[in-house]
Steps between C-alpha positions, in 0.01 A plus 500: 500500500279615787221275629135600446354744752307231686818293548718781641547529873347799674725801554652517846269784606187301415598187692342446839688626801533261791496640854848361557632686193371822654649410839840430341496829307396705804772337709755566226405868485516534879850350502609738223367792708704375797816506289549134409657423162275399209599133515461469876165683496369265231624196689336614823171567319499156338598335829211665685253395229628141517476490878143629475402264216181291516706180494624587848192685622200334329254678729585835334344407165 
């Protein structure tokens, strides 16, 4: 049984994008272009987004 429309979560494309999500994806794509494997490119993108996160750099918010 599916929940009523107002109870369902928003589809992934309608959810808000955070700047760090965009940074991680751009970094991942750059690493793929440079020839890194899929797993390593994703890891590098996530690492860069974590290093740049507001918890570490609160003045960037």
